[in-house]
MARKOLGU-764817 format. One record per residue (C-alpha): residue in one letter; x negated, y negated, z negated. Coordinates in steps of 0.2 Angstrom, whole numbers, plus 5000, padded with zeros to 4 digits. Layout:
AXYZ/...
REM end
This chain:
M425546004730/N425846164720/R426846314725/T428346264713/K428646094721/I428546164738/F429846304733/L430946164726/K430946064742/I431346204753/A432746254741/F433446064743/L433346064761/L434246234762/V435646174751/C435846014762/L435746124779/I437146234771/A438246094765/G438146004783/S438546154791/I440046184780/T440646004784/A440346044802/A441346194801/A442946114793/Y443846164808/D443646294822/F444446194836/E445746064841/S447146084851/G448445944856/G447745824844/I448045954829/Y446446034820/Y446446224817/K445446354807/I445446534812/N446046644797/S444746774793/G445146944801/D446746884807/S447546814823/T448246664814/L447746484811/T447746364797/V448046184801/V446646084793/Y445845924790/K444745854803/G443245834794/N442545784777/Y443845764765/D443045604758/D443245514774/A444645394772/T444945384790/P446845454795/T446745604807/Y448545614811/S449945474814/G451645454822/N452645594825/V451845774824/I452545934830/I451446084824/P451746224837/S452146404832/V450846474844/V449246414850/R448146484863/Y446246474862/N444846564872/D446146674880/K446846724864/Q448546674857/Y448546634839/A450146614827/V450146444816/T450446514798/V449746404786/I449746224783/G447846194774/S447546094758/N447445914761/A447745934779/F448645774781/L448045694765/H448145504765/D448645504784/I449745344780/Q450145314799/L451045494799/T453045464801/S453645634805/V453245814806/V453945974811/I453446134803/P453746284815/N454546454809/T452946544809/V452246464793/T452346544777/T451246414766/I450946234764/N449446214754/E448946104740/A449045914744/A449345944761/F450345794765/A450045704749/N450045514750/C450645504767/T451745344763/S452545324780/L453045504782/S455045484782/T455645654789/V454945834787/T455745984796/L455246154786/G455246314796/Q456346454791/S455046574787/L454246464773/K453946544757/R452846434747/I452546254745/E451046234734/E450546104721/H450545914726/A451145964745/F452145804747/Q451645714731/K451845524734/C452645524751/S453745374745/A454545354762/L455145534763/Q457045534764/N457645694771/V457045874768/T457946034768/I457146164758/P457546334768/N458246484759/S456546574763/V455646464751/E455146564735/Y454046434726/L453846264724/G452246204716/R451746074703/G452045904708/A452545974725/F453745814729/E453245704714/K453445524716/C454545554734/T455545394728/S456545384745/L457245564743/T459145554740/D459945724741/V458945884737/T459446064738/V458546214732/P459246374737/N458146494730/A456446444725/Y455546444708/I455346264703/S453846234694/W453146074683/Q453445914690/S454045974707/F455245824708/N454645714694/E454945524696/C455945554712/T457045394707/G458045404723/I458845564720/T460645554717/Q461245734720/L460445894715/T460946074720/V460146204713/G460546364722/P461146544715/G459446614720/V458446484708/T457946564690/Y456846454684/I456646244683/G454946204676/E454246074665/I454645894669/A455345954686/F456545814687/K455945694674/G456245514677/C457445534691/T458345384686/G459545384701/L460245564699/T462145564695/Q462645734700/V461745904696/S462446074701/L461546214694/G461546394700/S462546544691/N460946644690/L459646514682/Q458946584667/T457646454662/I457746264660/Y456046214653/T455446064643/S455945894648/A456545954665/F457845814667/E457245694653/N457645514656/C458845544671/T459745394664/A461145404679/L461745574676/S463545574669/S464145754667/L463345924666/T463846124665/V462446234659/P462846414666/G462946554654/S461546634663/V460246524655/S459346604642/T457946484639/F458346294636/G456846204634/D456446064622/K456945884627/A457645954643/F459045814645/K458345694632/G458645514636/C460045544648/T460945384642/A462345404655/L462745584650/A464545584644/T465245754646/V464245924642/T464846094643/I463746234637/M464546394645/P464646564636/G463046674637/V461846514633/E460946584616/S459946424612/I459746254615/G458046184613/K457346034602/E457745864607/A458745944621/F460045804621/M459245664609/D459745494613/C461245544626/S461945384619/R463645414629/L463845584626/S465645594619/R466345764625/L465245914619/T465946104622/L464846244615/N465446424619/E465246584612/G463546664613/L462646514606/T461646564591/S460546414587/I460446224591/G458546154590/N457946014580/Y458545854585/A459545924598/F460945794599/S460145664588/G460645494593/C462145544602/S463145394595/R464745414604/L465045594599/T466645604588/S466945794585/V466045944586/S466746124586/F465446264584/P465746434591/N465846584580/S464146654586/L463246504580/E461946544566/T460746404564/I460946214566/G459246144567/N458345994557/Y459145824563/S460145914576/F461545794575/S460645644565/D461245464569/C462745524578/N463645384569/R465445404577/L465545594572/T467045604562/T467345794561/I466345954563/S467146134564/M465846264557/K466346454558/N466046604547/Y464446664555/L463446504552/K461946544541/T460746394541/I461046204541/G459446124544/G458545974535/S459545804540/A460545904552/F461945774550/S461045624542/N461745444546/C463245524551/I464045374544/T465945404549/L465945594545/T467445624534/D467945814535/V466545944531/T466946124527/I465446234524/P465846414527/N465546554515/S464246624527/V462946494525/T461446544514/T460346384517/I460546204517/G459146094521/S458545924513/G459345784519/A460745874528/F462145744525/Y461045594520/N461945434522/C463645504527/L464545354520/A466345414523/L466145584516/T467245594500/E467145774494/I466045934497/T465946104491/I464446214493/P465046384493/N464546544482/S463546614498/V462246474497/T460646524489/T459546394494/L459746204493/E458046144500/S457046014492/Y455845884499/D454145954494/S453545814482/D452745814465/S452645634462/Y454045504459/V453945424476/N455645364485/Y455945494498/S457745474495/K458245514514/Y457745684512/G459145704497/L460445824502/F461845704499/S460845554495/N461845384498/C463345464502/T464245314494/G465945364497/L465845544489/T466845564473/K466745754470/V465545894472/T465746084468/L464146194468/G464346384470/E463846514459/Q462146554467/A461446374466/T460046374453/A459346214456/I459946034460/P458545974473/A457645814472/Y458645664478/C460145764480/F461445644475/N460345494476/S461445324474/C463045414477/T463845274468/A465645334469/L465245514462/K466145554446/E466445744446/I465245884448/E465746054444/I464346174443/L464846364445/G463046444445/D461546454432/V460746294437/T458846284428/S458146134436/I458745964441/G457545884453/I456645704456/S457945574456/A459445694459/Y460745584452/Y459845414453/G460945264454/C462645374452/T463345234442/A465145304442/L464645474436/Q465745524420/C465145474403/D465545654397/Y464545744411/K463845904403/L462245974408/P462046164412/D461846264397/N460146354404/L459346194410/L457446204409/T456846044418/I457545874421/G456445794435/A455745614436/G457145484438/A458445624438/F459845514430/Q458945334432/N460145204432/C461645304428/T462545154420/N464245244415/F463245374403/T463745334384/D463145504376/I462045644382/V461545814374/I460045894381/P460346084380/D459146184367/S458346264384/V457546114391/V455746104389/T455345964401/L456145794403/G455145704417/D454645524420/R456045394420/A457345524418/F458645414410/Q457845244413/D459145104414/C460545204408/S461045044400/N462545104391/L461845254384/K462145254365/S461545414359/I460345564365/Q460145724357/L458545794362/S458245994364/D457346074350/K456146174363/L455746004372/S453846004375/F453545864388/L454345694387/G453845594403/E453445414405/K454945274403/A456145424400/F457345304391/Y456545144397/R457744994395/C459245104387/Y459844934378/A461245034369/L460345174362/K460445174344/A459745334337/V458545464343/R457645614335/I456145674343/P455845854339/K454145934332/S454146044348/L453545904358/S451645934364/S451545804376/V452145624376/R451945484391/G452045304388/Y453345174388/V454745314383/F455945204373/Q455145034379/N456444884378/C457744994369/T458244844360/G459744914351/L458845064344/T458845064325/D458745234319/V457245354324/Q456745514317/I455145564323/E454545734320/N453245764334/A451245734332/I450845594345/I451645424348/G451145384366/Q450745214372/H452045064372/M453245214367/F454345094356/S453744924362/N454944784362/C456344894352/T456844744343/G458144834332/L456944944323/T456644894305/E455845044299/V454845194306/D454345354296/L453045464305/P452745604294/N451845724306/V451045604318/V449145634321/R448845494334/I449745324338/D449245264355/S449145084361/Y450544954359/A451545104353/F452744974342/E452244814350/K453444664348/C454644774336/T455044604328/S456144664315/L455044804309/K454844794290/E454244954284/V453045084292/T452545254284/L451145344290/G451045534288/A449545614279/N448845694294/L448645534305/T446745524311/V446945374323/I447845214327/N447345144344/N447244954349/N448744844347/A449944984340/F450844854329/R450444694339/D451744544337/C452544634323/N452644494312/T453944554300/I453144704292/E453244704273/T452644864268/V451444994276/V451245164268/S449745274272/K449945444265/S448145514271/D446845534257/I445545484270/A445845324280/P446345334298/T445345264311/M445945104318/T445145064334/S445244874333/S445744734321/G447244694332/I448244834327/F449244744314/T449544554314/N448544434303/N450244394295/A450544594290/Y448644594284/N448944434273/T450844464267/A451244654268/T450844784255/L449744934260/Y450245094248/I448845234248/P448645384238/I447845374222/G446045364221/A445845314240/T445545144238/E443645154241/D443845244256/Y445045124264/M443944974258/L442445044267/T443445094284/D443544964297/Y445044844297/W446044924283/Y445044814272/K445944664279/F447544704269/A447544584255/N448744694245/I448344874242/V449244984230/E448845164225/K450345274223/N450745444218/F451645514234/D451945694226/V453345594216/I455045574226/S455545404221/G457045404212/D457145594207/V457345564190/D457745744185/G456345824196/D457345944204/G456845884222/V458445814227/M459345634225/S460945644217/I462145554204/T461345664190/D459645554193/L460745394192/T461445444176/D459845524168/L458945354172/I460345254163/D460145364148/L458345354147/L458445164147/L459745164133/S458745284123/N457045214125/G456545384130/E454945434141/V455345394159/P454545494173/A453645394188/A455045444200/A456145324190/D455045164196/V456145154212/D455544984216/G453745014213/D453444874202/G452644974187/N454144934176/I455745034173/T457144914174/I458944884179/G458344844196/D457845034198/V459545084193/T460344964207/G458845044218/I459545224215/I461345164219/D460745094236/M459845254240/L461345364236/L462445234245/Y461445184260/G460145324261/N458745194258/
REM end
């Protein structure tokens, strides 16, 4: 056996011997059935467990009276400490008397003594450490002396038979009385400054709480789910009001926050469903997120002058709240602060407020009028860059009783979903320089007046901004607008005319989709980006002036009222652009057109004339761009000398009737001055009567002959512009 193995064996034996000696030395002596350890360098004793803590055999039973003084080896010792685990799991222990000499009860000293019903604590006791009496489920009476300065974590946790607790002076730490379901009365004395996290959480029998005048901190969830607690007064000394402090106290009906309390934490009284009377006093500066959310019996709230911040969701789902009184020092109303307050009728926002969060008054069904004061600089918008339904984050979304809104002078944007589904909204007065209207801002505002005027310096109209505003008939887009988002005016079924900005650069998908009454539109040349489906299903559309370069996919599909289209500047026509335009007869393609994509004129069976002014045949990506009927019966007019190129280019050759035409000649401009007028008519009549030389422009009907038919053609052009 090598030296290393010998060394390891010796080391193992030493460890075992040391461990054995420690176990053997768990107590120094026994007296009167109680085991003691002499405290080092002292004439004091600690009451200890008999032996190995893993040994489940109970050490103590019945009634135990711990003496204040014990004599051992002719020396007198004072008992000052109850050691850790000293009575742990002694399930036969029924009562214990702790003498006045004891200053500390250590961790888990009496934990799980499930038969222990009575404890007498000495008057010199200062500290009760963690879990000292945890799960002593039979413990009914305990008086915590004035001397106690500290109650440790879980000190009396789950002592379910405790009924009346008074804590005169101690620091009450985390879980001290957690789930003590039998406690009915709690008195927190004037010496207590701190109540820790979950200290009384789940004390479901607690009906009365008296909080001391020097209390400074009520920490997180301190009284959460104390479902029998009916009234509460929070002293003004409290400077820290923790999150969820009284959350779920479903019997709590009356709450008074005394002057001096500065803040109320998040969810502090959330779901206190019977709270009907709330008194908030001066000194309060902020109310945390969800603080009173779900307090469904609260009918009115008066905020103190000192209040500066109302947090997110702070009074959401208070569905009986009818009036709120906000004072002139308030600065911030948080997101969804009063959302789903369906009976709220009277709201006056003071001229001190600078920020109102998204969804602040969402679904306030009874609200009829609102004024956003001049002090407001920020109307928060839900951060979304896509057309997704986040309507619950709209500032006044689904306020179906709202009829009139005034926006103050500093409002520069109407945020996303702001007035979404405000079906009674008729009048909006905008006092400021608004430059953007957000996503779905006015979606479904079916009563919004048809003469609604967009702000003069508007730059952006977001996706779905006016979708389903069915009362609109005429809209003028200000010249400042550069972006018109997807679905901006979709389903405005009574919209008859729209005037687009000459600075417009982006036109979104389905911007005017299903605007059935729309009759005329001019698309400006400034447009550089066009999405698809813009005018799809605008079945009443008859007059289209297209000045831009790109026709997006499905842009005019199913516009069954169109009879002719002229595309002078278009360079690309995308797929299905004019699909199912079943009344379309004449199509004029400009000289700069380079490509026509799949099915661009699919199911347009009534086309009689196609004019292509490009000397080079544009690319057709498939044979289905025009219908077979168009190929067989329509006349294709192309520039002089271009026949060969068109015949050699895919799918143009399918036209049975191809005619070359001089497009430099203005049809009907007989006198060649570039303008159609009555002079052209009289000149043509004179030429016919005198058999003089007739210019090509006089061949109005394009049949190669100058006849009385051309005269009537000029008359029609002068009278009807066609």
